[in-house]
C-alpha positions, 0 to 999 in steps of 0.5 A: 401548356406545361412543357412536361405535358407537351413532352408527354403528349409528343411521346404518346403520339410519336409511335403513331406518327411513325407507324402512319409513315411506315404503313405506306410501305405495305399492301394486301391485294387480291387478283384473278385471271387465267392459269395457262398450263405449260410444258409437261403439264399441258402435254397431251400424249397418253404414251408419255406418263408426264403428260398432264392433259391440263387445260387453261383454267383460273388462277387466284392470288392473295398478296401481302407485301412489305417494303423495307426501302425505296426499292426492296421488300418482301412478299407473301403470295398464296396462289391457287390454280384450277385446271380442267382435264382435257377430256377430248384429248384423253379420250382420243388417246385411249381410242388410238390405243384401243382401235375399234372402241368409242370412248367418252371421258368425264372428269369430276375433279380438276387439277387443283393446285396451289401454294404459299410462297415468300421471298424478296421483291424489287420495286422500280417506280416510274413517275408518281403513281406507276411502278414495276415489281419483280419477285422471286419466291419459294415455298410450299406447293400441293396439287390434287390430280383429276378424277375421271370416269371413262365410258367405252363401247365396242363399235362392232358389238354394242353389248360390249361396254365398260365403265372405268375410273381413275381416282384423284391423288394428292402430292405436296412439295417444294415450289417456286414463283417467278413474276413481274407486274405493274402497280398503278396507285389510286389514292389508298389502292393499287390496280395490279397486273401480274404475270407469274410462272409457278413451278413444282415437281411432284410425285403422286403415289398410289393413284388407284383406278380400274384398267381396260380389263376391269381390273383394279390397279394402283400406280405412281407417277411424277408430274411437273406442275408448271403454269403461267398465271396472268392476273388483274386485281386490286390492292389496299395500301396499309 
């Protein structure tokens, strides 16, 4: 074969060879698991405005990772968490504040939170197929507060009944994700298991509702959204 033709073929296929070699440095993954509320987000004290009354829910993670070197790379994580309002604990708090009334709470919208985070990660290989990833990411975070309907009844006067509402509100701001996990390689895939701490401090404005005297109100409050997501998933190596 002519040397010029050989050189031309080499110049054409070389970029594809390089891409194939470098492509093993990246992966995309999807994982799911429990979302465990922590601290203020999990607190159930009606007298404390920072209480979130959040229950354990579900977390979803989409991850894209690119490794620049053997141990260092960048990750993008899109995270979602859905956490129900603890209706029983919320009703108990209202009954303690208003003795003589029975209270039932129905939430029609959960805490719905999520964000997009980016930043560095460090990879620590253990053998040929097993590795540990540690990541620290920052980014944009948002949350919708729960929507609830509150039914009340006077224990001593059954005709004294009421129905009250608390509407949902949305807030956005800065958030962060700190996590670590394991990857096990199977041919073109990783089996992944991660524990991530997600945190953000948001301010919800003009949350409207109807109070115990059936008067409309609008209130604002600060809420720390912090939860631990424990996810198991599958990632495709690109």
